[in-house]
C-alpha positions in Angstrom: -26.2 -48.8 58.3 -26.1 -52.0 60.4 -28.7 -53.7 58.1 -26.8 -52.8 55.0 -23.6 -54.3 56.5 -25.3 -57.4 58.0 -24.4 -56.4 61.5 -26.6 -57.0 64.6 -26.5 -55.0 67.8 -27.6 -55.8 71.3 -30.5 -53.8 72.7 -28.2 -52.2 75.3 -25.8 -51.2 72.5 -28.6 -49.7 70.5 -29.8 -47.8 73.6 -26.3 -46.5 74.2 -25.9 -45.4 70.6 -29.2 -43.7 70.6 -28.3 -41.8 73.7 -24.7 -40.9 72.8 -24.7 -40.2 69.1 -25.2 -36.5 68.4 -27.5 -34.6 66.1 -25.0 -34.5 63.2 -26.3 -37.1 60.7 -23.0 -37.3 58.8 -21.0 -37.9 62.0 -23.6 -40.4 63.3 -23.5 -42.3 60.0 -19.7 -42.3 60.1 -19.6 -43.7 63.6 -22.1 -46.4 62.7 -20.1 -47.3 59.6 -17.0 -47.5 61.9 -18.8 -50.0 64.1 -20.1 -52.0 61.2 -16.6 -52.3 59.8 -15.3 -53.3 63.2 -18.0 -56.1 63.5 -17.8 -57.2 59.9 -20.5 -58.9 58.0 -22.6 -61.1 60.3 -21.0 -59.6 63.3 -22.6 -58.3 66.5 -22.0 -55.2 68.5 -22.6 -55.3 72.3 -22.7 -52.5 74.8 -19.0 -52.7 75.7 -17.9 -52.4 72.1 -20.3 -49.6 71.3 -19.2 -47.5 74.3 -15.5 -48.2 73.7 -15.6 -47.4 70.0 -18.2 -44.5 69.8 -17.8 -41.3 71.6 -19.7 -38.1 71.2 -17.2 -35.6 72.7 -19.9 -33.0 73.1 -22.2 -35.4 75.0 -19.2 -36.4 77.2 -18.5 -32.8 78.0 -22.1 -32.3 79.0 -22.0 -35.5 81.1 -18.8 -34.3 82.8 -20.5 -31.1 83.8 -23.4 -32.9 85.4 -21.2 -35.5 87.1 -18.9 -32.7 88.5 -21.9 -30.7 89.8 -23.4 -33.8 91.5 -20.0 -34.7 93.0 -19.4 -31.2 94.3 -16.2 -30.8 92.4 -15.8 -27.1 91.6 -12.6 -27.4 89.7 -13.9 -30.2 87.4 -17.1 -28.3 86.9 -15.3 -25.2 85.9 -13.0 -27.1 83.4 -16.0 -29.0 82.0 -18.0 -25.8 81.5 -15.2 -24.1 79.7 -14.6 -27.1 77.4 -18.4 -27.4 76.6 -18.6 -23.7 75.8 -15.5 -24.0 73.6 -17.2 -26.9 71.8 -20.2 -24.7 71.1 -22.6 -26.0 73.7 -25.4 -23.6 74.7 -26.4 -22.9 78.3 -29.8 -24.4 77.6 -28.2 -27.7 76.3 -26.0 -27.8 79.4 -29.0 -27.2 81.8 -31.0 -29.9 80.0 -28.1 -32.4 80.2 -27.8 -31.7 83.9 -31.6 -32.2 84.3 -31.3 -35.6 82.6 -28.5 -36.6 84.9 -30.4 -35.6 88.1 -33.6 -37.2 86.8 -31.6 -40.4 86.4 -30.2 -40.0 89.9 -33.8 -39.5 91.2 -35.0 -42.6 89.5 -32.1 -44.7 90.8 -32.6 -43.1 94.3 -36.3 -44.2 94.2 -35.1 -47.8 93.4 -32.7 -47.6 96.4 -35.4 -46.2 98.6 -37.5 -49.2 97.4 -34.9 -51.7 98.7 -32.4 -52.1 95.8 -28.7 -51.5 96.3 -27.2 -48.5 94.7 -25.1 -50.7 92.2 -28.2 -52.6 91.2 -30.3 -49.4 90.8 -27.6 -47.7 88.6 -27.3 -51.0 86.6 -31.1 -50.9 85.9 -31.1 -47.4 84.4 -31.9 -47.2 80.6 -30.2 -46.2 78.5 -27.3 -47.8 80.5 -24.9 -45.6 82.3 -21.6 -45.3 80.5 -19.2 -47.8 82.1 -16.6 -45.2 83.0 -19.3 -43.2 84.9 -20.9 -46.1 86.9 -18.8 -45.7 90.0 -19.5 -42.0 90.2 -23.2 -42.5 89.6 -23.3 -45.2 92.4 -21.6 -42.8 94.8 -24.0 -40.0 93.9 -27.1 -42.2 94.2 -25.8 -43.2 97.7 -25.2 -39.6 98.8 -28.2 -37.7 97.4 -31.6 -38.1 99.0 -34.9 -37.8 97.2 -35.9 -34.3 98.5 -32.6 -32.5 97.5 -32.7 -34.2 94.1 -36.3 -32.8 93.5 -35.0 -29.4 94.7 -32.1 -29.5 92.2 -34.4 -30.4 89.3 -36.7 -27.5 90.2 -33.7 -25.1 90.2 -32.5 -26.4 86.9 -36.0 -25.9 85.4 -36.2 -22.4 86.8 -32.7 -21.6 85.4 -33.8 -22.7 82.0 -36.8 -20.5 82.2 -34.6 -17.5 83.3 -32.3 -18.2 80.3 -35.3 -17.9 78.0 -37.0 -14.9 79.6 -34.6 -12.6 81.3 -32.0 -10.3 79.9 -29.3 -11.9 82.0 -26.6 -13.7 79.9 -27.6 -17.3 79.7 -24.1 -18.6 80.6 -24.2 -16.6 83.8 -27.5 -18.1 84.8 -26.3 -21.6 83.9 -23.0 -21.3 85.7 -24.6 -19.9 88.8 -27.1 -22.7 89.2 -24.5 -25.4 88.5 -22.1 -23.8 91.1 -24.9 -23.8 93.6 -25.6 -27.5 92.9 -21.9 -28.3 93.2 -21.9 -26.6 96.6 -24.8 -28.8 97.7 -22.9 -31.8 96.2 -19.8 -30.9 98.2 -21.8 -30.7 101.4 -23.0 -34.3 100.7 -19.5 -35.6 100.5 -18.7 -34.6 104.1 
């Protein structure tokens, strides 16, 4: 779409678009056309423009769930879960989004443990952290240590296995593990 319109995009913008545009080809094409129209022929899209103009609401809902769990915010977690289920998200998709979030936290935490500051570590993550979420990510990287993050990732993996194997409703398994993670997140805020 960008080539057809004569539009260039920064590598960070392309990484952001790749991470945040959904699986609906028609919707993705529409969003890219919107960006191309905004930039105009010969224009350039940078990360700030891409993140401001393109939003995958389903992806944002999944991100909100992971951020709320990591922060220990039970009310936000509950609201985000209800919104995601209303939008058609599956328990497996929610668990995988949470796993991606905690993998990124673990990567940033490793950078911090290696001597980087939390702000620098979050800034080095690729694809880049959505600008509205950077403050929360920095706070979570500062609060969560390596070992508890590894434990959270193991619990999320086990929850996904349970969803695929057991007769327990997937939403129950998903909600339970995210609530447990939120409880751990709340303890880290103290």
